[in-house]
MIDOSE-1310 file (N, C-alpha, C; in nm, 2 decimals, decimal comma, always signed):
residues 182
mtap	+0,30/+9,92/+26,63/+0,29/+9,94/+26,48/+0,14/+9,93/+26,44; +0,10/+10,02/+26,35/-0,04/+10,01/+26,30/-0,04/+9,93/+26,18; -0,17/+9,88/+26,15/-0,19/+9,80/+26,03/-0,16/+9,88/+25,90; -0,12/+9,82/+25,80/-0,10/+9,89/+25,67/-0,23/+9,95/+25,62
rfsg	-0,22/+10,06/+25,55/-0,34/+10,13/+25,50/-0,35/+10,10/+25,35; -0,48/+10,09/+25,30/-0,51/+10,07/+25,16/-0,60/+10,19/+25,12; -0,56/+10,27/+25,03/-0,63/+10,38/+24,98/-0,68/+10,47/+25,10; -0,59/+10,48/+25,20/-0,62/+10,56/+25,32/-0,71/+10,49/+25,41
rdpa	-0,74/+10,37/+25,39/-0,84/+10,30/+25,48/-0,77/+10,18/+25,56; -0,83/+10,15/+25,67/-0,79/+10,03/+25,74/-0,83/+9,91/+25,66; -0,74/+9,81/+25,64/-0,77/+9,69/+25,56/-0,91/+9,63/+25,60; -0,94/+9,62/+25,72/-1,06/+9,55/+25,76/-1,19/+9,63/+25,72
alrr	-1,18/+9,77/+25,73/-1,29/+9,85/+25,68/-1,30/+9,84/+25,53; -1,19/+9,84/+25,46/-1,19/+9,83/+25,32/-1,25/+9,70/+25,27; -1,21/+9,59/+25,35/-1,27/+9,46/+25,31/-1,42/+9,46/+25,33; -1,47/+9,51/+25,44/-1,62/+9,52/+25,46/-1,68/+9,60/+25,34
hlas	-1,62/+9,71/+25,31/-1,67/+9,79/+25,20/-1,68/+9,71/+25,07; -1,57/+9,65/+25,03/-1,56/+9,57/+24,90/-1,66/+9,45/+24,91; -1,67/+9,39/+25,02/-1,75/+9,27/+25,03/-1,90/+9,30/+25,01; -1,94/+9,42/+25,05/-2,08/+9,46/+25,02/-2,10/+9,51/+24,88
ywkm	-2,00/+9,57/+24,82/-2,01/+9,63/+24,69/-2,03/+9,53/+24,58; -1,96/+9,42/+24,58/-1,97/+9,32/+24,47/-2,10/+9,25/+24,48; -2,15/+9,23/+24,60/-2,29/+9,17/+24,62/-2,40/+9,27/+24,57; -2,38/+9,39/+24,61/-2,48/+9,49/+24,57/-2,49/+9,50/+24,41
eggn	-2,37/+9,51/+24,35/-2,36/+9,52/+24,21/-2,42/+9,40/+24,14; -2,39/+9,28/+24,20/-2,45/+9,16/+24,15/-2,60/+9,16/+24,16; -2,66/+9,20/+24,27/-2,80/+9,21/+24,28/-2,86/+9,31/+24,18; -2,79/+9,41/+24,14/-2,84/+9,51/+24,05/-2,85/+9,46/+23,91
vlav	-2,78/+9,35/+23,88/-2,78/+9,29/+23,74/-2,92/+9,26/+23,70; -3,01/+9,21/+23,79/-3,15/+9,19/+23,76/-3,24/+9,30/+23,81; -3,20/+9,35/+23,93/-3,29/+9,45/+23,99/-3,31/+9,58/+23,91; -3,21/+9,63/+23,85/-3,22/+9,76/+23,78/-3,31/+9,74/+23,66
plfv	-3,29/+9,65/+23,57/-3,38/+9,64/+23,45/-3,52/+9,60/+23,49; -3,53/+9,51/+23,59/-3,67/+9,47/+23,63/-3,75/+9,59/+23,69; -3,68/+9,67/+23,77/-3,74/+9,79/+23,83/-3,78/+9,89/+23,72; -3,70/+9,91/+23,62/-3,73/+10,00/+23,51/-3,84/+9,95/+23,43
wflv	-3,84/+9,82/+23,40/-3,95/+9,76/+23,32/-4,08/+9,76/+23,40; -4,07/+9,75/+23,53/-4,19/+9,76/+23,62/-4,25/+9,90/+23,60; -4,17/+10,00/+23,60/-4,22/+10,14/+23,58/-4,28/+10,15/+23,44; -4,22/+10,09/+23,34/-4,28/+10,10/+23,21/-4,42/+10,03/+23,21
wqad	-4,43/+9,91/+23,26/-4,56/+9,84/+23,27/-4,66/+9,92/+23,35; -4,62/+9,98/+23,46/-4,71/+10,06/+23,54/-4,76/+10,18/+23,46; -4,69/+10,22/+23,36/-4,73/+10,33/+23,27/-4,81/+10,28/+23,15; -4,86/+10,16/+23,16/-4,94/+10,09/+23,05/-4,86/+10,09/+22,92
dtpd	-4,73/+10,06/+22,93/-4,65/+10,05/+22,81/-4,57/+9,91/+22,82; -4,51/+9,87/+22,71/-4,43/+9,75/+22,72/-4,29/+9,77/+22,66; -4,19/+9,71/+22,72/-4,05/+9,73/+22,66/-4,05/+9,68/+22,52; -3,97/+9,76/+22,44/-3,95/+9,72/+22,30/-3,81/+9,68/+22,28
laai	-3,77/+9,67/+22,15/-3,63/+9,62/+22,12/-3,52/+9,71/+22,19; -3,55/+9,85/+22,18/-3,45/+9,94/+22,24/-3,44/+9,92/+22,39; -3,55/+9,90/+22,45/-3,55/+9,88/+22,60/-3,48/+9,75/+22,63; -3,51/+9,65/+22,55/-3,45/+9,52/+22,58/-3,30/+9,52/+22,56
lsav	-3,25/+9,58/+22,45/-3,11/+9,59/+22,42/-3,04/+9,67/+22,53; -3,10/+9,78/+22,57/-3,05/+9,87/+22,67/-3,04/+9,80/+22,80; -3,14/+9,72/+22,84/-3,14/+9,64/+22,96/-3,03/+9,53/+22,96; -3,01/+9,47/+22,84/-2,90/+9,37/+22,83/-2,77/+9,43/+22,85
acsf	-2,75/+9,55/+22,78/-2,62/+9,62/+22,79/-2,59/+9,66/+22,93; -2,69/+9,71/+23,00/-2,68/+9,76/+23,14/-2,65/+9,64/+23,23; -2,72/+9,53/+23,21/-2,70/+9,41/+23,30/-2,56/+9,36/+23,27; -2,52/+9,35/+23,15/-2,38/+9,30/+23,12/-2,28/+9,38/+23,18
llvv	-2,29/+9,52/+23,18/-2,19/+9,60/+23,24/-2,20/+9,59/+23,40; -2,32/+9,56/+23,45/-2,33/+9,54/+23,59/-2,26/+9,40/+23,63; -2,26/+9,31/+23,54/-2,19/+9,18/+23,57/-2,04/+9,21/+23,57; -1,99/+9,29/+23,47/-1,85/+9,33/+23,47/-1,82/+9,41/+23,60
gtaa	-1,90/+9,50/+23,64/-1,88/+9,57/+23,77/-1,87/+9,48/+23,89; -1,96/+9,38/+23,89/-1,96/+9,27/+24,00/-1,82/+9,21/+24,00; -1,77/+9,17/+23,88/-1,64/+9,10/+23,87/-1,53/+9,20/+23,92; -1,54/+9,32/+23,88/-1,44/+9,42/+23,92/-1,43/+9,44/+24,07
wrma	-1,55/+9,45/+24,14/-1,55/+9,46/+24,28/-1,50/+9,33/+24,35; -1,54/+9,22/+24,30/-1,49/+9,09/+24,35/-1,34/+9,08/+24,33; -1,29/+9,12/+24,22/-1,15/+9,12/+24,19/-1,07/+9,20/+24,29; -1,12/+9,32/+24,33/-1,06/+9,41/+24,43/-1,05/+9,34/+24,56
larl	-1,16/+9,27/+24,60/-1,17/+9,20/+24,72/-1,07/+9,08/+24,72; -1,07/+9,01/+24,61/-0,97/+8,90/+24,60/-0,83/+8,94/+24,62; -0,79/+9,05/+24,56/-0,66/+9,11/+24,58/-0,63/+9,14/+24,72; -0,72/+9,21/+24,78/-0,71/+9,25/+24,92/-0,69/+9,12/+25,01
dgem	-0,76/+9,02/+24,98/-0,75/+8,89/+25,06/-0,64/+8,80/+25,02; -0,56/+8,84/+24,92/-0,45/+8,76/+24,87/-0,48/+8,65/+24,78; -0,61/+8,65/+24,73/-0,65/+8,54/+24,64/-0,61/+8,58/+24,50; -0,48/+8,57/+24,47/-0,43/+8,62/+24,34/-0,48/+8,54/+24,22
alaa	-0,50/+8,41/+24,23/-0,55/+8,33/+24,12/-0,69/+8,38/+24,08; -0,77/+8,40/+24,18/-0,91/+8,44/+24,16/-0,91/+8,58/+24,09; -0,82/+8,67/+24,15/-0,81/+8,81/+24,09/-0,77/+8,80/+23,95; -0,67/+8,72/+23,92/-0,63/+8,70/+23,78/-0,74/+8,65/+23,68
rlvg	-0,81/+8,56/+23,73/-0,93/+8,51/+23,65/-1,03/+8,62/+23,62; -1,06/+8,69/+23,73/-1,16/+8,80/+23,71/-1,11/+8,91/+23,62; -0,98/+8,95/+23,63/-0,93/+9,06/+23,55/-0,93/+9,01/+23,40; -0,90/+8,88/+23,38/-0,91/+8,82/+23,25/-1,05/+8,83/+23,19
fcar	-1,15/+8,79/+23,28/-1,29/+8,81/+23,23/-1,32/+8,95/+23,20; -1,28/+9,04/+23,28/-1,31/+9,19/+23,25/-1,25/+9,23/+23,12; -1,13/+9,19/+23,10/-1,06/+9,23/+22,98/-1,13/+9,17/+22,85; -1,17/+9,05/+22,86/-1,24/+8,98/+22,75/-1,38/+9,04/+22,73
aeip	-1,44/+9,09/+22,83/-1,57/+9,14/+22,83/-1,58/+9,28/+22,77; -1,47/+9,35/+22,75/-1,47/+9,49/+22,70/-1,53/+9,50/+22,56; -1,49/+9,42/+22,46/-1,54/+9,43/+22,33/-1,69/+9,39/+22,32; -1,73/+9,28/+22,39/-1,88/+9,25/+22,39/-1,96/+9,37/+22,46
slll	-1,90/+9,43/+22,56/-1,96/+9,55/+22,62/-1,99/+9,66/+22,52; -1,88/+9,69/+22,45/-1,89/+9,80/+22,35/-1,99/+9,76/+22,24; -1,99/+9,64/+22,20/-2,09/+9,60/+22,09/-2,23/+9,61/+22,14; -2,26/+9,57/+22,27/-2,39/+9,58/+22,32/-2,43/+9,73/+22,34
laaa	-2,33/+9,81/+22,39/-2,36/+9,95/+22,40/-2,39/+10,02/+22,27; -2,32/+9,98/+22,17/-2,34/+10,04/+22,03/-2,48/+10,00/+21,98; -2,51/+9,87/+22,00/-2,65/+9,82/+21,95/-2,76/+9,89/+22,03; -2,74/+9,90/+22,16/-2,84/+9,97/+22,24/-2,85/+10,12/+22,21
tvtt	-2,74/+10,18/+22,19/-2,74/+10,33/+22,16/-2,81/+10,35/+22,03; -2,77/+10,28/+21,92/-2,83/+10,30/+21,79/-2,98/+10,27/+21,79; -3,02/+10,16/+21,85/-3,16/+10,12/+21,86/-3,24/+10,23/+21,94; -3,18/+10,27/+22,05/-3,25/+10,37/+22,13/-3,26/+10,51/+22,06
ghav	-3,15/+10,55/+21,99/-3,16/+10,67/+21,91/-3,27/+10,66/+21,80; -3,28/+10,54/+21,74/-3,38/+10,52/+21,64/-3,52/+10,53/+21,70; -3,54/+10,47/+21,82/-3,67/+10,48/+21,89/-3,71/+10,62/+21,93; -3,61/+10,70/+21,97/-3,64/+10,84/+22,01/-3,68/+10,91/+21,88
atqg	-3,61/+10,89/+21,77/-3,64/+10,96/+21,64/-3,78/+10,92/+21,59; -3,81/+10,79/+21,60/-3,94/+10,75/+21,54/-4,06/+10,74/+21,63; -4,04/+10,73/+21,76/-4,15/+10,71/+21,85/-4,17/+10,83/+21,95; -4,06/+10,91/+21,96/-4,07/+11,02/+22,06/-4,03/+10,97/+22,19
wppr	-4,11/+11,01/+22,30/-4,07/+10,98/+22,43/-4,17/+10,90/+22,51; -4,22/+10,79/+22,46/-4,31/+10,71/+22,55/-4,23/+10,64/+22,66; -4,29/+10,59/+22,76/-4,22/+10,53/+22,87/-4,11/+10,43/+22,83; -4,14/+10,34/+22,73/-4,04/+10,24/+22,69/-3,91/+10,31/+22,64
tiaa	-3,93/+10,42/+22,57/-3,81/+10,49/+22,51/-3,74/+10,56/+22,62; -3,81/+10,62/+22,72/-3,74/+10,68/+22,83/-3,66/+10,58/+22,91; -3,72/+10,46/+22,92/-3,65/+10,35/+22,99/-3,52/+10,31/+22,91; -3,54/+10,30/+22,78/-3,42/+10,26/+22,70/-3,31/+10,37/+22,71
vgls	-3,35/+10,50/+22,71/-3,25/+10,60/+22,72/-3,18/+10,59/+22,86; -3,26/+10,58/+22,96/-3,20/+10,57/+23,10/-3,11/+10,45/+23,12; -3,15/+10,33/+23,07/-3,07/+10,21/+23,08/-2,94/+10,22/+22,99; -2,95/+10,28/+22,87/-2,84/+10,30/+22,79/-2,74/+10,39/+22,86
llaw	-2,79/+10,50/+22,91/-2,70/+10,60/+22,98/-2,63/+10,53/+23,10; -2,71/+10,46/+23,18/-2,65/+10,39/+23,29/-2,54/+10,29/+23,25; -2,57/+10,22/+23,14/-2,47/+10,13/+23,09/-2,34/+10,20/+23,04; -2,35/+10,31/+22,97/-2,23/+10,39/+22,93/-2,16/+10,44/+23,05
leyv	-2,23/+10,49/+23,15/-2,16/+10,53/+23,28/-2,09/+10,42/+23,34; -2,15/+10,30/+23,35/-2,08/+10,18/+23,41/-1,95/+10,15/+23,33; -1,96/+10,15/+23,19/-1,85/+10,13/+23,11/-1,73/+10,22/+23,14; -1,76/+10,35/+23,14/-1,66/+10,45/+23,16/-1,60/+10,43/+23,31
nyyh	-1,69/+10,41/+23,40/-1,65/+10,40/+23,54/-1,56/+10,28/+23,56; -1,58/+10,17/+23,49/-1,49/+10,06/+23,52/-1,37/+10,05/+23,42; -1,39/+10,09/+23,30/-1,28/+10,07/+23,20/-1,19/+10,20/+23,19; -1,24/+10,31/+23,23/-1,16/+10,43/+23,20/-1,14/+10,53/+23,32
wqlq	-1,25/+10,60/+23,36/-1,23/+10,70/+23,47/-1,33/+10,66/+23,58; -1,28/+10,67/+23,70/-1,36/+10,64/+23,82/-1,46/+10,75/+23,84; -1,58/+10,73/+23,80/-1,69/+10,83/+23,81/-1,75/+10,82/+23,95; -1,74/+10,71/+24,02/-1,81/+10,69/+24,15/-1,71/+10,74/+24,25
nfds	-1,74/+10,86/+24,30/-1,65/+10,93/+24,39/-1,73/+10,97/+24,52; -1,85/+10,93/+24,53/-1,94/+10,98/+24,64/-1,94/+10,88/+24,76; -1,89/+10,76/+24,75/-1,89/+10,66/+24,85/-1,77/+10,65/+24,94; -1,67/+10,73/+24,90/-1,54/+10,73/+24,97/-1,50/+10,87/+25,00
midf	-1,48/+10,91/+25,12/-1,45/+11,04/+25,16/-1,31/+11,08/+25,09; -1,22/+10,99/+25,08/-1,10/+11,01/+25,02/-1,12/+11,06/+24,87; -1,20/+10,98/+24,80/-1,22/+11,01/+24,66/-1,30/+11,14/+24,65; -1,40/+11,16/+24,73/-1,48/+11,28/+24,73/-1,40/+11,41/+24,76
kril	-1,31/+11,40/+24,85/-1,22/+11,51/+24,88/-1,13/+11,54/+24,76; -1,08/+11,44/+24,69/-1,00/+11,45/+24,57/-1,07/+11,54/+24,47; -1,20/+11,51/+24,45/-1,28/+11,58/+24,35/-1,30/+11,72/+24,40; -1,33/+11,74/+24,52/-1,36/+11,88/+24,57/-1,23/+11,96/+24,57
agrg	-1,11/+11,90/+24,58/-0,99/+11,97/+24,57/-0,95/+12,00/+24,43; -1,03/+11,96/+24,33/-1,00/+11,99/+24,20/-0,89/+11,91/+24,13; -0,87/+11,79/+24,19/-0,76/+11,71/+24,13/-0,81/+11,61/+24,03; -0,94/+11,62/+23,99/-0,99/+11,55/+23,88/-1,02/+11,40/+23,91
lrra	-1,07/+11,34/+23,81/-1,10/+11,20/+23,82/-0,98/+11,11/+23,82; -0,99/+11,00/+23,89/-0,88/+10,90/+23,89/-0,91/+10,80/+23,77; -0,80/+10,74/+23,73/-0,82/+10,63/+23,63/-0,89/+10,51/+23,70; -0,97/+10,44/+23,63/-1,04/+10,33/+23,69/-0,95/+10,22/+23,73
hmgr	-0,97/+10,17/+23,85/-0,88/+10,06/+23,90/-0,89/+9,94/+23,81; -1,01/+9,90/+23,77/-1,02/+9,78/+23,69/-0,96/+9,81/+23,55; -0,98/+9,93/+23,50/-0,92/+9,96/+23,37/-0,77/+9,95/+23,37; -0,71/+10,00/+23,48/-0,56/+9,98/+23,50/-0,52/+9,83/+23,50
avkl	-0,60/+9,75/+23,58/-0,57/+9,61/+23,59/-0,58/+9,54/+23,45; -0,68/+9,58/+23,37/-0,70/+9,52/+23,24/-0,59/+9,56/+23,15; -0,54/+9,68/+23,16/-0,43/+9,73/+23,08/-0,30/+9,65/+23,11; -0,28/+9,63/+23,24/-0,16/+9,55/+23,28/-0,18/+9,40/+23,23
wraa	-0,30/+9,35/+23,24/-0,32/+9,21/+23,20/-0,29/+9,20/+23,05; -0,34/+9,29/+22,97/-0,32/+9,29/+22,83/-0,17/+9,30/+22,79; -0,10/+9,39/+22,86/+0,04/+9,41/+22,84/+0,12/+9,28/+22,87; +0,08/+9,21/+22,98/+0,15/+9,09/+23,02/+0,12/+8,98/+22,92
rrtg	+0,00/+8,98/+22,86/-0,03/+8,88/+22,76/+0,05/+8,90/+22,63; +0,07/+9,03/+22,59/+0,15/+9,06/+22,47/+0,29/+9,03/+22,49; +0,35/+9,04/+22,61/+0,49/+9,01/+22,63/+0,51/+8,86/+22,67; +0,40/+8,79/+22,68/+0,41/+8,65/+22,72/+0,43/+8,62/+22,86
ag	+0,42/+8,72/+22,95/+0,44/+8,71/+23,09/+0,31/+8,66/+23,16; +0,20/+8,66/+23,09/+0,07/+8,63/+23,15/+0,01/+8,51/+23,09
C-alpha cells in the first residue's frame, strides 16, 4: 500500500516544501522592504511616508503569509492546536491588513499625483502592489501557481484560479465562531 497523497504529492515531499516556504516568507518580512529601500538609497533618494506605509503593509502581509504556510505545515504534521491558533491569527489580521493596505494605497496615490515618479514613489507603488497581491493570494484566490506542477497544469488547462487555502480556513474558522463551535 502506498502512502496517502496530499494535493497530488507524497506527504514527505509536501512537508519539505511547506517547511521551506514558511521560513522563506518569514525571512522576506524584513528582506523585501530593506532591499527596496536599499535601491532607493542607492538612487540618492530617501523613503517617504508612502514608502514607509507600503513597506509596513507589505511586511504585515508577509507575516500573515508566514503564518499561513506554518498553519499548513502544522495541519500536515497533525499539530491541530497550533494550526487553530494560526488560523485565528490570520482571521484577526484581515481587517488590520485591509486598513494598512488602504492607508498605503491612498498615500502612494497621493505621492504619485504630487511627486511624480522618483525612486521613493516607485518603491511605494511596488511595495503596495506586492502587499495587495499577498492579500489576494492568501485571503481570496491562489495567485501563486508557479511552484507546484499540479497548480501550474491547472492554470494551463484553463481551469482558473483556486480559492486560497488560508482564505477557506479563515472562512471556516469564522463560521465555527458564529455558531459557537469554535
